[in-house]
N, C-alpha and C positions, 0 to 999 in steps of 0.2 A: 728230121732233127739235126741233120748235119749243118744246115744253114744257120742254126741258132748259135753255133760256136761252142756248145757244150759237148762233152764226150758221151756218146750213147753206150749204154751197157745192156747186156741181156739180163734175163731174170736171175742168172746164176753169177753175174758179175764179170763177164768177159767183154773186152772191148770190141765194139763193132765199128766205131767211127774213128776219124783221124783228128789230130789237134787243129783247132781253128782259133781265130780271134773272137773275143767277146763281141756281140752285136753292136756294142757302143764304141767299138774300135780300140778297146783296151785289152791288152794281153794279160790274162789273169796269171799271177805268179804261182809257182808250184806249191802244193801244200807242204808246210814244214811240220814234221812229226817229231814227237819226243820218244826216244828209246826207253824201254822199260827200266833200263839200268841207269839212266841219266839222273844225277842228283845235283847238277850244277846250280840249280835254283834254290838250294837249301837255305841260303842265308842272305841273299842279295835281291834287292828290288830290281826287276828287269822290265823294260818297256818293249814288248815285242809286237805292238800293234802296227798294222799296215797303215801307210799314209792315205790310201784311197778308201774313203768311207762312202758306201753307196747310200742313196736316198730313196724315198718312195718313188720319185720320178724314174730312177733306174729300173725299179720293178716294173713300172708301166711300159717303159721302152722294151725291156726284155720280154714282157708278156705279149706285146703286140706281135713279136716274131714267133712266139711259141704257139699262139692260139690261131689255128687254121680250121675253119669249119669243114673243109674238105678232108681233113685228116681223120680217117676212120680206122687207123691202124691200132695195134694192140698197145696196152700199157707197157711202159719200159722204164728202165733206170737210166739216169744220166749223171755224169760227174761234173759238178760246177767249177772245178779247179783243174788246172793242168797238172799232169803227173810227171815227175822226173824219175820215179822208180815205183816198183810194186809196193803195196801197203803191207810190208812184212817186218817193219821195224818197231813194233810195239804199240802203234796207235790203234785204238779200237775203231771198229766200223760204226758209222752213224748212218742210219737209213731214215730219210725224211719222207713222211707220208702226208700228202697234201690234204687240204680241206675240200670243201665242195667245189672250188674252182678247178682243182685237178691239175693245174699247170706245173706244180712242183717247184715254183720259184719263191715260196713263202719265206725261205731263209736267206734270200739274196743279200740282205743287209748284214747277215751274220756269217756269210761264207768265209771271209778272209780270216777272221779270228778262229772260227771253228776248225778251219783247215790246218791250223797249227797244232791241234789236239786230236783230231779225228780224221779218218778216211771217210769222206762224205759221198753218199749216193742219194739222189733224189728221185722220187717216183713221179713220172709224168703220165697222166690219164687223159688222152685226147678228148675234146669236148664231144665228139660224136661216138666215143666208145660206149658200149652198152654192157660192159662186164657187170655181173652181179656182185653183191657184196662178198659172197663166198668165193667167187673167182678171184677177187682182189686179195682176200685173205690167203687163198691158196698160193698166189704168186709170191706174196711177201714171205709166206711160210717156207716156200721152196728155197728162196734166197737165204733165209735165216738158217735153215738146216744145212745148206751147202757151206756157208761161211763158218758155221759152228764146227763142222767136220774139218774144214780147211785150217782153222785156227782155234783149236780147243784150248780152253783155259782163259780165253779172252772174252769179255762181255761184248754184247752187241746192243747198241743204243737204237731205240725206236723213238724218233721225235715226230709226233703227230699233232695236227690241229683239226678240230671238229671231227669230220669224217675220218681223217687219218688216225685220230686218237682211238676211235672205235676199232679200226683195223688193228692197231697196236695191241689193244686189250684182247681182241679175239686171238691173235697170234700167240700172245703170252698165255692165255687160258688153255690153248691147245698144245702148248709146248712148255709145261712147267719145269722140265728137266734142263732146258737151255737157259744159260745165264743171260737174261735180258735186263736192260735198264730202260724204263719208259719215262719219257718226258712229254706230257700231254697238255696242250694248250686249248682251253675252252672245249672240252670233249663234247661231242654230239650225243652223248648218252642222255642229255637233257632234252633231246628233240621232242619227246612226248609231252613236255611241259612248255614248249615254245609256241609262238604264233605261226611258225612255219608249217606246222602240221595242218593248219586250216587254209594254207595257200593253194593247195592243189585244186580244190573245187573252183576257186576264183580264177585260176589260170585257165581251166577248161572252159569257163563261161565267157572268157574274153574273145572278141572277134579275131579271126586269123590275121587280119590286116595290121593289127597292132604289133609293133616290134618291141617285145617285152624284154626289159632288162631286170636285173635283180632289184627288188623293191627297197632294199636298204643301202643304196649306193653311198650316201653320205656317211653312213656309219662305218664304212670301210676306210674312209680317209682319216688319218690320225688327227683327231680334234675336230674335223669337219671345217669347211671353208669359213662358215659364219663364226664359229668359235675361235678359229685362228685369227680372223679379221678383228674381232673384238680384242683378242690378246695383243695384236699389233698396236691398237690404239692405247690400251692400258699401259703398254711398255713405253709409250711416248715416242714411237719411231717417227722420223721425218715423213711428211706427206708423200714425197716421191717414193720412199722406200715402202711405206704402207701400201701405196697403190700398186707397186711392183709385186708385193707379196699377195695382194688380193687377186691380181691378174694371174699369177702363177697358180693360186688355188683354183680359180675358175678353169684354167687350162687343164689342170689335173682332173677336175671333176668331169670335164668334157671328154678327156681321153679315157678315163675310167669307165664312163658310161658306154662309150663305144666298145671297149674291151668286154664289158659285161654283157652287152647286147650280143656280141659274137659268141661268148661263152655260154650264156644262158638263153638260148632260143627256146621257144615254147616246148618242143618235144624234149629238149635237153633238160630244161628246168623240171619238167614233170618226172623225168627219169631220176634226176638228182634227188628230188624230194622222196621218191620211192626208195632210193638207195639209202638215204639218211634214216628213213623209218626202219628199214631192215637192219641197218647197222646198229641203231640204238637198241632194238629189241634183242638182237643176238648178244651184243656186248653186255647189256644189263643182266641177261639170263646166265652169263658165265663169269660174272665178277668174282664169285666165290672160288673159282679155280685159278685165279691169277696169283702167282707166287712172286712175280718180278718186283724188284725195287722200283717204286713209282713216284714221280714228282708231278703234281697237278699245278698248272699255272692258270689262275682264274681271274678274268677281267671283271671289274665291277661295273663297267659301263658298256657291256656287250649288248647291242641292240638287236642281235639276231638270235642268240640263245641265252637262257637264264643261267649264265655261267657263274654268277656271283654266289649262288647257293649250291651249285653242282659240286664244286670242289669239296665243300664240307660234307656232302652226302657220300661222295666217293671215299673220303678219308675214313669214314666209318665202315665202308664195305670192303675195302682192300686191305690186305694183310700188312704190307710194307709200303705205306703211303705217307707222303708229306705234301702239304699244300702251301703255295705262296700266292697271295692276293695282290692284284694291281687295280686299285679302286677307280682310278681315273682313265683306264685304258679300255679300248674297244675290242671288237672280235678278232681282228687280224693283229694279234699282239706282237709277233715277230717283225712286223713292218713299221711299227710305231717308233717315234723318236724316243730316245732314252732307254730303250729296252736292249739289253746286252745279254744274250743267252749264255755266253761264256762266263760272264760275271755271275750269273744266276747259278750255273753249274758249280763254279768254284765256291761260292758262298754257302751253298747247301751241302757241300762235300759229296757231290754226286759224280765226281770224276775218278775213275780207276781204270787201270789197264790189265788187271788180273782178276782172279775170282774173288779176292778180298782187297779192300782198300789198304794201300801202303801210304802212311802219312808222311813218308820221306820221299820215295820215288814218284808217287802220284801227285805230290804237292807242287803247284805252280804259283809262285808269289804273285801278289797283285801288281798290275801295271801301275805306272805313275798316275794315270787318270783314275783308275779304280781306287788307289790309295787316297787321292785328293777327294774323291766323291765320298768315300767311307768316313774319312776323318774331318770333312768339311763341317759336318753337323756338330762336331765337338769343339769347333774353334771358339765359340762364345764361352764354353766351359773352361777352355784353356786360359782365356783372358781373366776370367773370374778366379780361377785357381792359382794363376801366376806361378807355376811350378819352378822350383829351383833344382838344378841337377848338379851334384858334386861327385867327383870320382877321384880315385887315388892311383897315382902312377906307381911303377915298379920300385922307384926309390923312396916311396912313402909320402910324396908331396900331394896335397889335396888341391885339385884344380876345379874350376867352374866348367861344367859341361861333362861330356862323356869321353874325354880324351884319355882317361886312365883305363878304359875297358879294352882288353886285348882284341886285336883285329882278327886274328885267326882262331878258329875254333879247334876242338870243341871247348866251349865256355859254358859253365853252369852258374847262372845268376840265382842265388838263394837268398830269400828275404822273408819279411813278415807280410802277411796279407792285411791290407788296410780295410777299414770298415766298409762293408758292402762292396768289396772288391773294386773300390774306386780307382785303384792304381792302374786298371786296364785302360783308363781314359788317356793318360799322358805317356806312359812308358813305351808302348810299341811305336807310337808316332814319333817320339823324340829320337829313338834309335834309328828310324828311317831318315828323318830330316838331317840329323847331325852326322851319322856314321854310315848311312845306307846299309844298315844291318836289319834283316827281317827276323825279329825274335820269334821263337817257337814256344809259347806258353803252354805248360802242362795244366790242363783245367779239368774241372769235374765233368764226368761223362754225361751229366744231365744236359749239357749244352749241345749234345749230339743226338740223344735218343731219350725216349720215354718208355717205361714199361706199360703204362696205361695213361689215358687222358684223365684230366682232373683239374686241380687248382694251380698246378705249376704253370708258369708262362710257356707259351708255345716256343719250340726250339728256333723259330724264325727270328726271334729277338736277338739271337746270338750269331746271325749270319755274318755280320761284319767281323766279329772276332774269329770266326772260322776262316774267312777269306784272308785275314792277316796272319794266319799260321797256327792257331790254337790246335792242340792235340789232346785227346782224352788221356788222362793220366793213367799210366800203367808202367810196370817194370820193363815190359817189352818195348813200348814206345820210347821210353827214356834211353834204353840201350840202342835202338835204331837211330835216334837223333844224335846221340854221342858219336856213333860210328860214322855219321854223315858230317861230322865236324860243325854242328849247328851251334848257335847261341840260344841256350835254353833258359826259360824263365820258370823257376820252381818255387812254390810256396808250400813247404812241408806241413804247415798248420792246416791247410785245406779250408773247406767251407766254414768249419767251426771257428777258425781263427778270424775269418773275414767278417764274422758277426760279433767281434769284440774289438776293443781298442787297446793296442800295444800290449797284448798278452800272447806270448808265444805258446802254442799248443802243439809242439812237435812230438812225433812218436819216438820211442826209445831206440829203435833200430837205426843203424847208420848205413842203410842200404844205398842211398844215393851217393855216399862217399865211395863205396866199393865199386859202384857202377862207373863213377867218374875216373877212378884209379885205373880201371881196366883199359881206358882209352887215353890215359895221361891228360885228362881234362883239367883246366884251371877252374877253380871255384871262386866266385866273387860274391862275398857276403854283402848285403845291402839292406837298407831300411827305407820305409816310406812313412812320413810323419805329416800330419796336418788335417786329418779328417775331424779331429776334435775341435778344430777351428770353424767347422762348417755344421757339424751335427753333434747333438748331445743325446746319449742313450739314456732313456728314462725307464724303459721296460725291457729287460733282457730275457734270455731263454729260461733261466731259473725262475723268473717271475711268472712267465707264461705257463710253464708246466704245472704250476700250483693250481691252475684252474682246470678241472677235469675235462671240460668240453674242449678247451683250447689244446690241451695235451693230446686228446684223441684226434683232433684235426691235424696237428703236426705229424702224428704218426702216419696218418693217411697220405698226407702230402709227401712225406719222405718215401713212402712205399711206391710212389709214382715214378721215381727216378732210379737209375742204377745204383747199386750199393758200392760204397767205398770204405775200406778199412773195417769191414764187418767183423773181422777176427780180433780187432783190438778192443780192449775194455777201457773204461774210465773216460776222462775228458777228451783224450786224444782220439779215441775211437768213436766218440759221439758225433755223428755227421748228420743229425736231424736238420731238415730244412726249416727255417723259421725266419721271420722278419722282425728284428728288434724294433721296439717303439722308440722313435727319435723325434727330436724337435730341432728346427733349424736355428742356427746362430748367425751373427753378423760374419760374413766370409773373411777368413784369414788367408793363409797361404799353404801350399803343399811343398814338401821338401823330399828329395830322394838323394840319399848319400850312399855311394858305393865304396866299400872298404878296399883294403889291399888284397890282391888275388892270392889264393892259396893253391900251390901246385900239388898235384897228386901223381902217384906212380905205383910201381910194383910193390913197394913196402906196404902201402895201405891195402892193396889187394890181397896179399898173403897173410897179413897180420890183422885179425879182427880187432884186437885191442888198439892197435895203431889207428885203425879206421875210426874207432870210437873217440879217440883223442882228437882227430881232425874234425869229426862231427861236433864235438863239444867246443872246439875252437871256432867253428863256423857260427854256431849258435851264440857263443859269447861275443863274437864280433858284431853280429846283428844287434844284440842288446846294447853293445857299446855305441854303435852308430845311432840307435834310437835315443839314447841318453844324451849323446853329443848334440844332436840336432835340436832336441827339446830344450836344452839349455841355451844354445847359441841363437835360436830363433827369437829369443827375448830381446836380442840386440838388433834385430832387423827392423829398420825404420819403415820398410815397405811391406811388413807383414799384414797390416790391415788393407782392405780393398781400396779405399779412397785414395791413399797416397800413390798406389800403383796406377789407378786410372788417371790421376793428374800427371804422372810421369809419362804415360802413353800419349796423353793429349799434347804434351810438350815435345816428345821425341818420336812419336809415331807408334802405330799399333804393333809393329813388328820389332820394336826396340827391346833390348834385354834389360829388364828392370834390375837394379843393383840389389844386393842382399847383405847379410852380415859378413864381417871379415873372418877369414879362415886361414 
């Protein structure tokens, strides 16, 4: 292993090798880790991505050096990144468990970014190694137990693909008391339903003279050469560039075929198939014992295993399981273009450095590329909505944009929830674009968890919001965000208010004022206006509950999600989930108006009556802002969509469209 340039580790994590260069001649930078106490990323967008991004070709080059038919040594760990210090500064350990190939390089395109969040070890199983499934499980289990004793209170991540996923499940089933986080790509638990189980008799019947490679070679290549070749033509690339791409695809195919021929010789392939069968049987028989937090990544175009449906099956079998589907991707998910495991972990809120997730210290803001990818899908909506942002400076002057928002936190932005929570489309993005401030919205816990499956949308639809910093609403989380000097977005009216137009449904208690006063936070009242120019409510909650069947359905849907304000009575405590009946209107324009900041301090903290006064002032200011915007928007010549589109055609899509005078 020394010649490969990666650091070899024993089963319990001790170095056996020396530092070397990467086989491609590139010295890998040391892994940058986050301390458990670091909160410097609480409010600013930071791009920490490394400039060197590996490709599938890099995987092939490294695999050629790793795969040696004469290597009949034991399975061992290796570290893919150089180390400048021991992993003792808060970064959790990530153990990568390879698939049927066994080389341990399946995360090579993810190493650089993962190395900034984890201490990474990868398992290498030589092609000639004949360890049984239980032997492999025992090896990983030994490492897990040792590291758990060495760093108690920290989770251990097991990232496995196909065969490695079965190993991870087996280790988790045998060690329910160890804090494990499983991230499983296309688990081989579906082996019994795949065509691979019928391959062994065919392999045995083939003549010895045939040099057999894995039968699904092209399925391992992201997109396949033919599919990529067609894509090049569709994109209209120049003939010379298209020819170069086709030639590269053919070279990759040839190289991959050679590597697979070395990896899956006849005896090796038969052993691997036997290993997969044993792994699937063992893992499936022990699913009920798995207590670990689990994320299943399922490819919809997996030509080797029926992964498309396996994720859904495991979701029902495992206690703490979420599934993310990638319909156009193949079996080797982590090697494909556009797959970023770090982004997936962040968007699913699967990153933590302690026994419980801390939404402040464990939060890592999106990189610039992640932000652009997340909000690129909303660009057309932004053009249609044409949002106007107004803010108020300390001297009371109203300005266009967010210049009046305090730069330093803690800042608590308190406003009305717009219909169907449509404010989530524009607000976070504008704060990043204009002020490089990452808002931390306090949102309903249903965006993070379900009590049971049913009619509510899957939590995956909220991945973008979680990546952008959303936090389940609670007094503890508000306290922690204020202590971290964050810019916090709070809608006191909650989900009930989001299903009405311009009707504040705030609770009577002024708790957020007292929480803000404890940290001397500035409260900025604001309003959002404009959804009534897009949608008209024709059937509201009161109309729906008059129908007994509909009322019963709403109760069942509400019971699927976590409870909020269950102790409150009346309209403010009614947090039933429902979808108001709406009809679209000719698009108008959205407006956000931030009033003058209200400072808090010790007086509001000591005197509850004073806190109630501030609470009333905040609510009154929000109502004033709503009234002001609804009146003044009548003077906006660009309130209708067509004048705004004409203005964009004349001045460019990124131009700022004028609005009413203020």
